[in-house]
C-alpha positions as a LaTeX table, in Angstrom:
\begin{tabular}{lrrr}
\hline
Residue & $x$ (\AA) & $y$ (\AA) & $z$ (\AA) \\
\hline
Unk1 & 96.94 & 111.60 & 110.82 \\
Unk2 & 97.80 & 109.48 & 113.81 \\
Unk3 & 100.38 & 109.20 & 116.31 \\
Unk4 & 99.70 & 105.61 & 116.75 \\
Unk5 & 102.45 & 103.01 & 115.67 \\
Unk6 & 100.21 & 100.32 & 114.28 \\
Unk7 & 96.85 & 101.56 & 112.46 \\
Unk8 & 95.18 & 98.36 & 114.25 \\
Unk9 & 95.37 & 100.30 & 117.47 \\
Unk10 & 94.30 & 103.37 & 115.51 \\
Unk11 & 91.04 & 105.21 & 116.71 \\
Unk12 & 90.91 & 106.75 & 113.11 \\
Unk13 & 91.85 & 103.82 & 111.36 \\
Unk14 & 88.87 & 101.45 & 113.68 \\
Unk15 & 86.66 & 104.20 & 113.01 \\
Unk16 & 87.12 & 106.43 & 109.82 \\
Unk17 & 88.69 & 103.67 & 108.12 \\
Unk18 & 85.47 & 101.25 & 108.50 \\
Unk19 & 83.36 & 104.10 & 106.93 \\
Unk20 & 85.26 & 104.64 & 104.18 \\
Unk21 & 86.09 & 100.88 & 103.87 \\
Unk22 & 82.62 & 100.74 & 101.27 \\
Unk23 & 84.01 & 103.16 & 99.05 \\
Unk24 & 86.24 & 102.70 & 96.24 \\
Unk25 & 89.01 & 103.83 & 96.80 \\
Unk26 & 92.84 & 102.98 & 97.84 \\
Unk27 & 93.51 & 103.12 & 101.97 \\
Unk28 & 97.08 & 103.59 & 103.06 \\
Unk29 & 98.50 & 103.71 & 106.27 \\
Unk30 & 102.17 & 105.21 & 106.95 \\
Unk31 & 103.15 & 103.04 & 109.09 \\
Unk32 & 106.43 & 103.60 & 111.99 \\
Unk33 & 108.80 & 102.86 & 109.64 \\
Unk34 & 107.61 & 105.25 & 106.90 \\
Unk35 & 106.28 & 101.91 & 104.66 \\
Unk36 & 102.61 & 101.98 & 103.69 \\
Unk37 & 100.41 & 99.46 & 104.33 \\
Unk38 & 96.87 & 98.49 & 102.46 \\
Unk39 & 93.84 & 98.74 & 104.62 \\
Unk40 & 92.84 & 95.09 & 103.44 \\
Unk41 & 96.34 & 93.94 & 105.36 \\
Unk42 & 95.03 & 96.07 & 108.55 \\
Unk43 & 91.96 & 94.49 & 108.60 \\
Unk44 & 93.43 & 90.84 & 108.20 \\
Unk45 & 95.87 & 91.79 & 110.86 \\
Unk46 & 92.02 & 92.84 & 112.97 \\
Unk47 & 91.41 & 89.32 & 112.40 \\
Unk48 & 94.46 & 88.07 & 113.69 \\
Unk49 & 94.43 & 89.64 & 116.39 \\
Unk50 & 91.25 & 89.34 & 117.50 \\
Unk51 & 91.13 & 85.63 & 116.95 \\
Unk52 & 88.36 & 85.97 & 113.66 \\
Unk53 & 91.11 & 84.92 & 110.79 \\
Unk54 & 89.57 & 81.39 & 110.54 \\
Unk55 & 86.71 & 80.88 & 108.02 \\
Unk56 & 83.30 & 79.62 & 109.41 \\
Unk57 & 80.17 & 78.66 & 108.55 \\
Unk58 & 78.39 & 81.19 & 110.77 \\
Unk59 & 79.68 & 84.06 & 109.44 \\
Unk60 & 81.26 & 85.86 & 106.13 \\
Unk61 & 84.56 & 87.68 & 106.19 \\
Unk62 & 82.78 & 91.14 & 106.01 \\
Unk63 & 81.08 & 89.72 & 109.35 \\
Unk64 & 84.64 & 88.61 & 111.00 \\
Unk65 & 86.10 & 92.00 & 109.79 \\
Unk66 & 83.28 & 94.02 & 111.14 \\
Unk67 & 83.35 & 91.74 & 114.69 \\
Unk68 & 86.84 & 93.20 & 114.46 \\
Unk69 & 86.20 & 96.38 & 114.52 \\
Unk70 & 83.70 & 96.00 & 117.17 \\
Unk71 & 86.11 & 94.35 & 119.51 \\
Unk72 & 89.39 & 96.99 & 118.62 \\
Unk73 & 86.96 & 100.22 & 119.44 \\
Unk74 & 85.37 & 98.85 & 122.35 \\
Unk75 & 89.01 & 97.81 & 124.13 \\
Unk76 & 90.26 & 101.80 & 123.47 \\
\hline
\end{tabular}
């Protein structure tokens, strides 16, 4: 459990969930208002935060998600 309000800024979400995403498990984050957010929503928000949400011909969505993780981790 973390104290960060936003899982997109949480080292556990960025490190642990990055590894867990390759398994068939449902990852949920408890948000500040006690609602739950599916990790796929968190990843989509990561894409937007790092301006990688738009498809391009050079990288897949998964490639862009991994790039967003890298950028987020480097800014911690």
